[in-house]
N, C-alpha and C positions, 0 to 999 in steps of 0.2 A: 618451528615455525622464527622466521626472523623476526627482529624484533621492529625493525621499518613496515615490515607489513602489518604487525601488530599493532603497531598504532597509527597507523591507516586507517583500520579496521576501525579502532577503539576514533578516533576523530568520524570518520563516517557512520558510525553507531551515532555518535554525539548529536550529529546532524539530521540523520533520519527522527531522531526523538523530536528533536525541537520541530520536524515538519509535524510530525503525527499530534505533535501539541497544537501547534497551529489552527489557533480558531477559524482563520478563512479557508484552509486544507479542512478544517473538519467539517465545515459545513459545506463546501463543494462537495465532499463526499458523502454526505446526508441528500442534499439535495440533487444529487445526479444521480444517486441512488433513486429518490423517489420521482423523479420524472421518466427514467427507464422501466418503472414500475406502474407509470401509469400509461406510458406507452402499450407496454403489454396488457393491460387491462380494458384500457380502452379501442384496442383495435377490435378489424370486423375478423369474421370468421376466416375468412380468405384472403386476411393481411399477415400471411406467414411469415414473409420474407422479411417484415415490419417487425414484428416479434421477435423472429430471430437475430435482428442488427441489436437491439435491443437488450437481447441479452445478451449478443456477444460485448455491448459498450460494459454493460453491467458487470459482466465477467471480467473483464481488461480491468473495470477500477479494483474489484475485489482481490485480484492481483498483484497490483500496484498495492494495495495495502498493505498484502502480507509479504511484499518481496520489502518495502519498508519494515515492516514488524523483524522482517528476519535479520535485515542490515542492523536495526537494535541490536535483539540479539546475538550476532557476529560480536557485535563492539563490545558486547559484556564481557562476554569470554575473552577477549583479546587483551581487557581490561584486567581481569582477576589471572591470565598469564602474563600481562607483565607485572601483576605486586607480585607474582608468584617467583619472578625470574631476577 
């Protein structure tokens, strides 16, 4: 991998790590997940669409977190490769 791409990955990883440590973002993830779970738990039996939408939103939130974690990991690998090179 070229050095420019490694530096970009490292920088993106650092930015993503800051986001994942940001108290406001952490609280947003927690609160939104709670809200989505409450929607699911408090829905009527016939409210299949409501539950499905809440589940999709919750799953999207989880995917966003996982993506940021992947960017952090990629950045750490890039840093290691830059240190070796």
